[in-house]
C-alpha positions as CSV (number, residue, x, y, z in Angstrom):
1,M,27.9,1.3,4.1
2,D,26.6,-2.3,5.3
3,R,24.9,-4.8,3.1
4,M,21.7,-4.2,4.2
5,A,21.5,-0.7,3.6
6,I,22.3,-1.6,0.0
7,R,20.0,-4.2,0.0
8,S,17.1,-1.9,1.3
9,T,18.1,0.6,-1.3
10,I,17.7,-1.8,-4.3
11,R,14.5,-3.2,-2.9
12,F,12.8,0.4,-2.5
13,T,14.2,1.7,-5.9
14,C,12.7,-1.6,-7.3
15,I,9.5,-1.2,-5.7
16,A,9.0,2.6,-6.0
17,F,9.6,2.4,-10.0
18,I,7.4,-0.9,-10.7
19,A,4.7,0.0,-8.4
20,Y,4.4,3.6,-9.6
21,I,4.4,2.5,-13.4
22,A,1.8,-0.3,-12.6
23,G,-0.5,2.0,-10.4
24,Y,-0.1,5.0,-12.6
25,S,-1.1,2.6,-15.6
26,F,-3.9,0.9,-14.3
27,T,-5.6,4.2,-12.7
28,R,-5.0,5.7,-15.9
29,L,-7.2,3.3,-17.7
30,W,-10.1,4.6,-15.2
31,H,-9.6,8.1,-14.5
32,E,-6.7,9.7,-15.8
33,P,-6.8,12.8,-13.7
34,T,-6.1,10.5,-10.3
35,A,-3.4,8.4,-12.3
36,M,-0.6,10.2,-10.3
37,V,-2.3,9.5,-6.9
38,G,-2.8,5.9,-8.2
39,G,1.1,5.6,-8.5
40,L,1.8,7.2,-5.4
41,W,-0.6,4.6,-3.3
42,A,0.6,2.0,-4.9
43,V,4.3,3.0,-4.2
44,I,3.4,3.6,-0.6
45,S,1.8,0.4,-0.4
46,G,4.7,-1.4,-1.7
47,L,7.0,0.1,0.5
48,I,4.9,-0.5,3.7
49,V,4.9,-4.1,3.1
50,S,8.7,-4.5,1.9
51,E,10.1,-3.0,5.3
52,P,9.8,-6.4,7.3
53,A,12.9,-8.4,7.3
54,T,11.6,-11.6,6.1
55,V,9.0,-12.5,3.0
56,K,7.0,-14.4,5.6
57,E,6.7,-10.9,7.6
58,S,6.1,-8.8,4.3
59,I,3.2,-11.2,3.6
60,D,1.5,-10.7,7.0
61,T,2.2,-6.9,6.7
62,A,0.3,-7.2,3.2
63,R,-2.8,-8.7,4.8
64,T,-2.8,-5.8,7.4
65,R,-2.2,-3.6,4.4
66,V,-5.0,-4.8,2.4
67,T,-7.5,-5.3,5.1
68,G,-7.0,-1.8,6.4
69,S,-7.2,-0.1,3.0
70,A,-10.4,-2.0,2.4
71,I,-12.0,-1.0,5.5
72,G,-10.6,2.7,4.7
73,C,-12.0,2.7,1.5
74,L,-15.4,1.5,2.5
75,F,-15.7,4.2,5.3
76,G,-14.4,6.8,2.8
77,A,-16.8,6.0,0.3
78,V,-19.7,5.9,3.0
79,Y,-18.6,9.4,4.5
80,L,-18.6,11.0,0.8
81,L,-22.3,9.6,-0.1
82,L,-23.5,11.1,3.3
83,F,-21.4,14.3,3.8
84,S,-19.8,17.0,1.7
85,F,-15.8,17.4,2.9
86,N,-15.6,19.7,6.2
87,P,-12.9,19.2,8.9
88,F,-15.4,18.5,11.7
89,S,-17.3,15.8,9.8
90,Y,-13.9,14.3,8.6
91,A,-12.6,14.0,11.9
92,L,-15.8,12.8,13.4
93,F,-16.4,10.0,10.6
94,I,-12.5,9.0,11.1
95,G,-13.2,8.8,15.1
96,I,-16.4,6.6,14.3
97,A,-14.6,4.3,12.0
98,S,-11.5,3.8,14.6
99,L,-14.1,3.0,17.2
100,L,-16.1,0.6,14.8
101,C,-12.8,-1.2,13.8
102,Y,-11.9,-1.5,18.0
103,L,-15.1,-2.9,18.3
104,L,-15.4,-5.3,15.7
105,N,-11.5,-6.7,16.7
106,Y,-9.8,-4.9,14.0
107,G,-7.8,-2.5,16.0
108,Q,-4.6,-3.4,14.1
109,H,-5.9,-1.8,11.1
110,V,-7.0,1.2,12.3
111,K,-4.3,3.4,11.4
112,L,-4.2,2.1,7.8
113,A,-8.0,2.4,7.6
114,A,-7.7,6.2,8.5
115,I,-4.9,6.8,6.1
116,T,-6.7,5.2,3.3
117,M,-10.0,6.9,4.4
118,S,-8.4,10.3,4.0
119,V,-6.9,9.6,0.9
120,V,-10.2,8.5,-0.5
121,I,-12.2,11.3,1.1
122,V,-9.3,14.4,-0.2
123,V,-9.0,12.8,-3.5
124,S,-12.9,12.8,-4.1
125,S,-13.2,16.2,-2.7
126,V,-10.5,18.1,-5.0
127,S,-11.2,15.9,-8.0
128,E,-14.2,15.0,-10.2
129,I,-14.5,11.4,-9.4
130,N,-17.3,9.2,-8.1
131,P,-16.7,8.4,-4.2
132,V,-17.4,4.5,-5.0
133,K,-15.1,4.6,-7.9
134,N,-12.4,6.7,-6.4
135,A,-12.4,4.0,-3.2
136,I,-12.4,1.2,-5.5
137,L,-9.4,2.4,-7.5
138,R,-7.4,3.2,-4.1
139,L,-8.0,-0.4,-2.8
140,I,-6.7,-1.7,-6.1
141,E,-3.7,0.5,-6.1
142,S,-3.1,-0.8,-2.7
143,C,-3.1,-4.3,-3.8
144,I,-1.2,-3.6,-7.1
145,G,1.5,-2.1,-4.5
146,V,1.3,-4.9,-2.1
147,G,2.0,-7.5,-4.9
148,V,4.8,-5.3,-6.2
149,G,6.4,-5.1,-2.7
150,V,6.0,-8.9,-1.7
151,L,7.1,-10.0,-5.2
152,V,10.1,-7.7,-5.2
153,S,11.1,-8.8,-1.6
154,W,10.8,-12.2,-2.4
155,L,12.6,-11.9,-5.8
156,L,15.6,-10.1,-4.0
157,D,15.6,-12.4,-1.1
158,K,15.9,-15.5,-3.5
159,T,18.5,-13.8,-5.6
160,I,20.6,-12.6,-2.7
161,R,20.7,-16.4,-1.3
162,Y,21.4,-17.8,-4.7
163,V,24.5,-15.4,-4.8
164,E,25.4,-16.2,-1.3
165,Q,25.4,-20.0,-2.1
166,Q,27.5,-19.4,-5.3
167,K,30.0,-17.8,-3.3
168,R,30.0,-20.7,-0.6
169,D,30.2,-23.4,-3.2
170,K,33.1,-21.5,-4.9
171,Y,35.2,-21.2,-1.5
172,T,34.5,-25.0,-0.8
173,K,35.7,-26.1,-4.0
174,K,39.0,-24.7,-3.8
């Protein structure tokens, strides 16, 4: 197994554990029935932003993730305030939201906005949570995951660089 696979495995494991605990714990304070969704949503966000090769790329991905999540949360809450869930209006509203993203020059956020909007709509449809509260929780959970993903990636990068420097220093002293 190569070093990159080992690093990725360590990074994903740390992010999954920390983001889940943080997302779950936060959401449990505000709406216990969806606390597991909160943990899951934080993990998904953390894993998405940790995928790039560099910390700078992770930060750029984090910006896209948070913007896409904010757009999706807004459209999801608006949808639920206007309609009850049905597959036709749901798909139509995703189309409208996507079109508006493109028209407003947010085309790079369309997929994340649609995914987040879907989560907000489905979670509100299957649980007894206010749509606005649900949207706010999903956005904060996404931010928690993004923060964990970037932080773990940064710490792991710093640790690896430190260890590699120690190895180089050890061999140059000999």
